[in-house]
C-alpha positions in Angstrom: -1.2 -14.9 20.8 -1.8 -16.4 17.7 0.6 -17.0 15.0 1.4 -14.2 12.3 1.8 -14.5 9.0 4.7 -13.0 7.1 2.5 -10.9 4.5 5.4 -11.2 1.7 6.4 -14.7 2.0 3.5 -16.4 3.9 6.2 -18.0 6.5 4.0 -18.7 9.6 5.4 -16.7 12.4 5.3 -18.5 15.6 4.4 -17.0 19.1 7.2 -15.1 20.6 9.2 -15.6 17.1 11.1 -12.2 15.4 8.6 -10.3 13.3 8.1 -6.6 12.2 5.3 -4.7 11.6 5.5 -2.6 8.5 3.2 0.9 8.0 3.2 2.7 4.8 1.4 5.9 5.0 0.6 7.5 1.6 -0.6 10.9 1.5 -1.1 14.2 -0.4 1.4 17.1 -0.2 0.8 20.7 -0.9 3.8 23.1 -2.3 1.5 25.8 -2.3 0.9 26.3 -5.6 -2.6 25.8 -6.9 -2.5 25.4 -10.8 -6.1 26.4 -12.3 -6.5 25.7 -15.8 -9.5 27.8 -16.4 -9.7 31.8 -15.6 -13.0 31.2 -14.4 -14.3 28.8 -11.9 -17.2 27.9 -10.5 -16.8 26.6 -7.0 -20.3 26.1 -6.5 -20.2 23.4 -9.8 -17.0 22.1 -8.4 -18.1 21.1 -4.8 -21.5 19.4 -6.9 -18.9 17.5 -8.9 -17.2 16.3 -5.5 -20.5 15.6 -3.7 -21.3 13.2 -6.5 -17.7 10.8 -5.7 -18.0 8.2 -3.1 -16.7 9.5 0.2 -13.9 6.5 0.9 -12.8 7.4 -3.1 -11.9 11.3 -1.7 -9.9 10.0 1.0 -7.7 7.5 -1.0 -6.4 10.4 -3.4 -5.6 12.5 -0.1 -4.4 9.5 2.8 -3.9 5.6 2.4 -2.0 3.7 5.1 -1.0 -0.1 4.6 0.5 -2.6 7.3 2.1 -5.6 6.8 3.8 -8.2 8.8 7.1 -9.2 7.8 9.7 -12.2 9.0 13.2 -11.0 9.6 14.1 -12.1 6.2 11.7 -10.4 4.2 12.2 -7.2 6.3 15.8 -6.8 5.4 14.7 -7.4 1.7 12.1 -4.4 1.9 14.9 -2.5 3.8 17.3 -3.0 1.3 15.3 -1.8 -1.6 12.0 -0.3 -0.2 10.3 1.1 -3.2 11.5 -2.5 -5.3 14.0 -0.5 -8.2 16.2 -2.8 -10.6 19.2 -3.3 -9.0 22.2 -0.3 -9.7 18.9 2.2 -9.6 18.5 4.7 -7.2 15.0 6.7 -6.7 16.8 10.0 -7.9 17.9 8.4 -11.4 14.4 7.4 -11.8 13.1 11.3 -11.6 14.1 12.3 -14.9 
């Protein structure tokens, strides 16, 4: 197996060295409520608009996946603050 490179710090990870695979999946969720601004919706017209958008762009709106290789140090840094929030702030603090 050839060496790997940490996606965060670019450190070369030699074969046999410890490294971590980081897989991030971002996907659309649904709470069961559809908000429609107009009372009358022409669904065939809406589907025609959708057909004009490239499929990969539509897919990215629904699902996106990222994969990274991390050295042990960068794994610890990432794990301590995965959302990269300013110190002293939590994810729930920023929901306001």
